[in-house]
N, C-alpha and C positions, 0 to 999 in steps of 0.2 A: 261921655263925650267921645265922639268918633274922630279919628285923625283923617285928614284928606288923603285919599289914595295916591294922589300925585306926589305929596310930600313923602309918604311911605315908600313909594317907588323910587324916588330920588335917594332916599336913605339906603335902599337895597342896592342901587347902582353904586353908591359910594362904598358900601361894604364890599361889594365885588371888586372894585378897584383897589381897595386896601388889601384884600386877599391876594390879588395879583402882585402888588408891590411887595408884600411880605414873602410870597412864594419866590419871586425873582431874587430877593436878597437873603434867602434862607442860608443859614450858616451850618446847620446840622439837621439830621433827620427829624428830631423832635423839637424843632425851634418853637419856643413859646409864642413868638409873634405870629407865626403861621396858624398855630392853634387858636389864638385869640381872634384872628381875622376870620377863621373858619366859623367859630361860634358867633361872631358878629354877623356873618351872612345868615346863619340860622335864625338869629333873633330878628334881624331886619326883615327876613322873609315872612316870619310869623306875623309881624306887625302889618306888613303889606297885605298878606292874605286876609287878615281880619278886617282891615280897612276896605279892601275890595268887596268883601262879602257884606259888610255893614252898609256900604254905599250902594252897591249894585246887585247884591245877591249872587255874585259870581265868585268862582274859585279858579285857581290855576291848575294845570295838569301836573304840577310838581309836588313832591313830598320831601320832607326832611328825613334824611337817613340817620338813624340813631344807632350807635354802637352800644352793645350791651357787654357786661362783664363776662357773661357766659357765651360769648360769640362762638367759641370753638365747639361748644355743646350743640348749638344750633346747626352748625355745619355737619356734625355727625348725624343728627336727626334727619337732615335733608338727604344725606347719602343713604340712610336706611330706607327712606321713602322711595328712592329711585332704584335701589338695588334689586328688589323683587321683580320689578318690571324688566330690568336688564337681564336677569337670570331667566325669567320666563321667555323672553324674546330669543335668547340663545338656545334654549332647550327645544322650543317648538321647531318642527321640521319645515 
């Protein structure tokens, strides 16, 4: 059974409003209310995206950003990919 995309969209809008309210009343950097609201947006978005696709065969141009435990390692790998290009560019006359 597929959910109506309009219902899913309203849930997404509500999740965004809850995130705004939690962010505005944040008490500290790692406020659990903000984190919960953040996850609520991700969940509501996934439901909306699925409902949109099931009903109309459409998707949004948005993606859920997922943090990984080895995030720092990814940054190092990205720098390694760019470094040779930068070095080559500096060496060439």
